[in-house]
C-alpha positions as CSV (number, residue, x, y, z in Angstrom):
1,M,-10.8,2.3,14.5
2,D,-11.1,-0.4,11.9
3,L,-12.2,0.5,8.4
4,P,-14.1,-2.0,6.3
5,V,-11.9,-3.5,3.5
6,E,-14.3,-2.0,0.9
7,R,-13.1,1.5,2.0
8,F,-9.4,0.7,1.2
9,P,-9.4,2.0,-2.4
10,A,-11.0,5.3,-1.3
11,E,-8.6,5.7,1.6
12,L,-5.6,4.8,-0.7
13,S,-6.6,7.4,-3.2
14,A,-7.1,10.0,-0.5
15,T,-3.7,9.3,1.0
16,I,-2.0,9.5,-2.4
17,R,-3.9,12.7,-3.3
18,D,-2.7,14.2,0.1
19,G,0.9,13.1,-0.6
20,L,0.9,14.6,-4.1
21,A,-0.6,17.9,-2.6
22,H,2.3,18.0,-0.2
23,G,4.9,17.4,-2.9
24,L,5.8,13.8,-2.2
25,S,7.5,12.0,-5.1
26,D,6.4,8.6,-6.2
27,E,9.6,7.2,-4.7
28,M,8.9,8.8,-1.3
29,M,5.3,7.3,-1.3
30,I,6.7,3.9,-2.3
31,K,9.2,4.0,0.5
32,G,6.4,4.9,2.9
33,M,4.2,2.0,1.6
34,I,7.1,-0.4,2.1
35,S,7.7,0.8,5.7
36,M,4.0,0.5,6.4
37,G,3.8,-3.0,4.9
38,N,6.7,-4.1,7.0
39,L,5.2,-2.7,10.1
40,L,1.8,-4.2,9.5
41,G,3.5,-7.6,8.8
42,H,4.8,-7.6,12.4
43,F,1.7,-6.5,14.2
44,V,-1.4,-7.5,12.2
45,S,-2.7,-11.0,11.9
46,P,-4.6,-12.0,8.8
47,D,-8.3,-12.4,9.1
48,N,-8.8,-14.6,6.1
49,V,-7.1,-16.8,3.6
50,E,-6.5,-13.9,1.1
51,E,-4.9,-11.7,3.8
52,A,-2.7,-14.7,4.9
53,L,-1.6,-15.1,1.3
54,I,-0.8,-11.4,0.9
55,K,1.2,-11.5,4.2
56,E,3.1,-14.5,3.0
57,I,3.9,-12.9,-0.3
58,W,5.1,-9.8,1.4
59,E,7.3,-11.7,3.9
60,N,8.9,-13.7,1.1
61,A,9.4,-10.7,-1.2
62,T,12.9,-9.2,-1.7
63,E,13.3,-5.4,-1.2
64,E,13.2,-5.0,-4.9
65,E,10.0,-7.0,-5.2
66,K,8.4,-5.0,-2.4
67,K,9.2,-1.8,-4.4
68,V,7.4,-3.3,-7.4
69,L,4.4,-4.3,-5.3
70,A,4.2,-0.9,-3.7
71,G,4.6,0.7,-7.2
72,I,1.6,-1.3,-8.5
73,V,-0.5,-0.2,-5.5
74,L,0.5,3.4,-6.1
75,R,-0.4,3.2,-9.8
76,I,-3.8,1.7,-8.9
77,G,-4.4,4.6,-6.4
78,K,-3.3,7.2,-8.9
79,K,-5.6,5.8,-11.6
80,R,-8.5,6.1,-9.2
81,I,-7.8,9.8,-8.7
82,G,-7.1,10.5,-12.4
83,E,-3.3,10.8,-12.0
84,H,-1.5,8.7,-14.5
């Protein structure tokens, strides 16, 4: 089932909230995000120019840069749920 892109922030926050409730550390969630990003990069084709750019950024990022990007996404999600 495809979700509209507008739902991504809410889904991200719900997933982070669930991870926190189950005792996952930020590092564990970041590792999961990196794994998911790598998997999606292999199997999902971009639907627009913005998604193509994000895919190209991800494909060209080093492992350390992917950690930074995933950390930023985690921080955004935690802000949305009031976790700083």
